[in-house]
Steps between C-alpha positions, in 0.01 A plus 500: 500500500594849384547563131525800273169606354499527123456865413322599181340795328196506272365727230267477200550632148225693323424196283424292808825304535566433867868514596673369814864582571725316744859622511770266629845645440668195653395299195713472187193468277156647441177322403200631312183301565196569285182331617194502274169442672395224260524126541333175409182599685445776240471255212193386310420147631493389136839654421724417794880518515498843335662691789792255504528502120511878512786489750698319230394753236632784714852374419437501124616856461371842400566718198767685697647193672452200269699263724418566863744255658796606287436868573520433876781244495729755334475718813550214748133460587308186593126487445213260541127483565223281637124478479263383773127506556495864610774693322791490257840614621810613308833578663843619386816511713777722371813689612395843635671697221281318245167544676359716222532212254260301716259794527521556125430133422202472733341826390547408135313172523232661717454746214439216254646181354592407144192289455550253216358167398855365481588577863158378614547170318844453657382571855189286462727215395723558805206503741338193343831314532516611866145371549592163349833456678406619849129422530425209267815297436658459841390316815250695714499782243122528472441480877390863535322507164268245660498637853425868450162454328416250774572763765330797330158496336457868402815700565769523226754351739353178356765488226880508499688795352612279209131472407235230504601334175730545201211584266447828687854611418477377143201721421658826620541741208661841462173683568450318832858586597464869416171524688657337807795739494303822464240383754749416776852624428488865597675733743179536700489122544863462606735552793868581449744435783865602487703337778872512563783738428382809312543876515214630708530850357445399139287186516162675481597705198631187326176312563296797385717528188438143391149424621300823493465475120310169523129581471229422752276217373154374585532171689254219441311447827519164671187293466492172690312343786649444846539139600205389716578329832561128461223307675605139437827318448619439145695201376649365178712197416692459175735235367836605362822322411719652771779359720299532825148587601431856610236660719419870475271659758393859544284721720361839405661784694486877523637786290856635501448783750300307758648393832398145407742503206792570734383231740480252210860584406617410850284186507659389173848547645401315814370203301759447228794739485822322597601161637353576842157591363199301614393330178856407405581347837170318540403390149837472324751395770289314755199349323642494146171596337663749263838528334442875483233731637466878488252773577486836325271793437359612170618856558227660292376844596139391525385207720728212414581140598708326764659197329628169638684283248653161567673223303398162644727212589430194284230285659329784688145557377346840443245484781763409757713792385207742522403372845855547626512859373166579659618343827800737506275798426270394785800478733594858412143621553474344846728738689813301418744785441738663745612862503859381457411305185307797359776748585750286312277505194449876525874564522574279199230679304645838599849394394371385161337839439802702611749293302289544187536877533872476434381485138367825353258311275328339800455835671377656177240229445368519856475879477307468174260240639442709813414801285269287286317383812465855629732432792831657407667428832426128481870431451566636850182398683489130408768387746316671786179325393672161514659580837162581657375142472487274803419130514131558580453720192673243279284217636185708446605573141585134439152398616342752264720390211501120520135406463501141373145540372622772261826350374598452136694180426659351190634143492745486211693195387512139394 
């Protein structure tokens, strides 16, 4: 399939801020995406949830802009953010004639926040309520709070971005917050992407105007151990008052830039994406082992996990459910995939990627992540990587991935 390559330009300010520009004059909007190279993996194991808490604090305002959301809403902008294990990402979408408001807002909070005990108390309360509502007080909420430390013994991927426990958030004080900001939030630890409809002649001068004044800062070096290879299978069973029993399995997989990551993406689609997928047809429709089953990747930048999650039909025991999953994985590993089946999966995957790029914010994020990984053209090269797989390569990757002796399994339910 032929498609238009996404063109972009890069430059770096004197203070270390990396900038990526992608002009699309067919769009009616423009997006600024500011990625900070700090995530949950940069936290102290005894003070987790700080990166996510700080994401909330970034909307508390600065001396110049005391109400961040109101400032942007007045110029027709929409903004949001998210935190994951590897980075924290902030994005603003705005009409092109108001682009400088977005640049002004982002540069201002990069310069420094209005740190106060009042705003910290408010945001801590918000995050603690989020912890309670989403992770502790709803069915299956603590699934990954239990699973991640089971899967990782040394690496900081062993906790969720919300944190290990509420007490970690409760003990954060203003000094911890200030130290975190000045140790990680800096132009030399960030990537700015502007994607969409903007004036190519003036964009660089506008970025320089707003961001060049932010000083270079010393970044706290990362200090954690890589996860050692898993040598034996791990298992846990917990009782919870939930509507149906759940099984969560995972296998360790490779890092974001490896060929194995792309193979795992296609394997996941093959197994569980859509009504015609293997696990759905076999274990939901035909054998009625699960009411729902899905596979997905932990899309971390460092070596991550391939997940299989299923909700069991009443009366089906855990071991039967696990055996049936493993049987389907064995079937995949034993040369049971045709080129036609694989080509269908590849085309669906390609369509998903291309449709996402209708949105400037999706292109901006992928450009930022590519730059972070040191592979700027990732946004254009990934489809070719997927298209180069054949059934033999997928089967080989599946055999490397699905080692039953090195699986991690959680039985969760009544």
